[in-house]
VOVO-911457 format. One record per atom (N, C-alpha, C): x, y negated, z negated. Coordinates in steps of 0.05 Angstrom, whole numbers, plus 5000, padded with zeros to 4 digits. Atoms other than C-alpha are relative to their C-alpha. Layout:
N
XYZ/...
//
This chain:
68
502249975019/517348425181/498850285002/501249735001/514349085160/497049975003/502950004995/507349235185/498650094975/501549935024/502249265130/498450265004/501549755000/499349955114/497149954994/502850045004/491849985119/498650284995/501649765003/486450495101/499650135027/500449884973/485050585175/502550145010/497549864993/492450755186/500250274988/499949745014/492051305134/498050195012/502149834989/485451575161/500850105028/499249924973/488151575232/502350204999/497749825003/494551925210/499050294993/501149735008/490452505179/497750085018/502049934980/485552495238/497250034988/502750005012/479352345196/498749725003/501550255002/473951815196/500949864975/499050155023/476151255149/498350034975/501749975023/470051305104/500250284988/499749725009/470652065099/502750034985/497349985012/478152015085/500149864973/500050145025/476951495031/498550154978/501549855019/471751934997/501750244989/498349775008/476452544996/502249904982/497750115015/482252124972/499249924972/500950105026/478251814916/499350244981/500649775016/475652494892/502550144989/497649865007/482552794891/501849834982/498050175014/486752204866/498849854976/501350165021/481551874820/500749715003/499450284993/483551214854/499049965028/500650064972/481150864916/502649995015/497650034984/486050844974/501249724995/499050275004/486550094963/501549984974/498650005025/488350194890/502750145002/497649854998/493550714908/502149855017/498250154983/496650294964/501149764984/499150235016/497049694917/502050094979/498249895020/500350124863/502750075013/497549944986/505550364915/501549755007/498750264994/506849644935/501449894975/498950105026/507949444862/502550164993/497649845005/512750024853/502349925017/497950084981/516549804915/501249734990/499150265010/516849094887/501850034975/498349955024/519549344820/502850095008/497449904991/525049724855/501749785013/498650224987/526949124898/500949794980/499250205020/526948654838/502550084985/497649915015/532149084803/502450055018/497849924982/536349234865/500949785019/499350204981/536548584905/500149724987/500050275009/537747844898/498049835015/502050144985/531847664942/498149864981/501950145016/526647174917/497550174996/502549855005/520147434887/498149985024/501850034976/516347144947/500950185023/498949834979/520947494997/499450304994/500549725007/520248154959/497050065003/502949954998/512648094955/499150025029/500749994971/512147955030/501150265012/498849764990/516848535045/498350244992/501649785010/512448995003/497150005012/502650004987/506248795044/497949834987/502050185012/502848294998/499749765017/500650244984/499547715033/498749794982/501050225016/497847035005/498449825018/501850174984/492146595029/500449714993/
//
């Protein structure tokens, strides 16, 4: 299973406080980090849907979506 990417992971990677990193990211990208990460997950799902025979549930879980 692939570990889920979080805002804290991104902030830690760029060596910034999470709140500060989120503010910079949002000003530059015009999206919150959460919106951007979700969009990247959706793009990953789209690619997997066209390239694999996995179920939609398996693909969603592989892309990091979680269901409660």
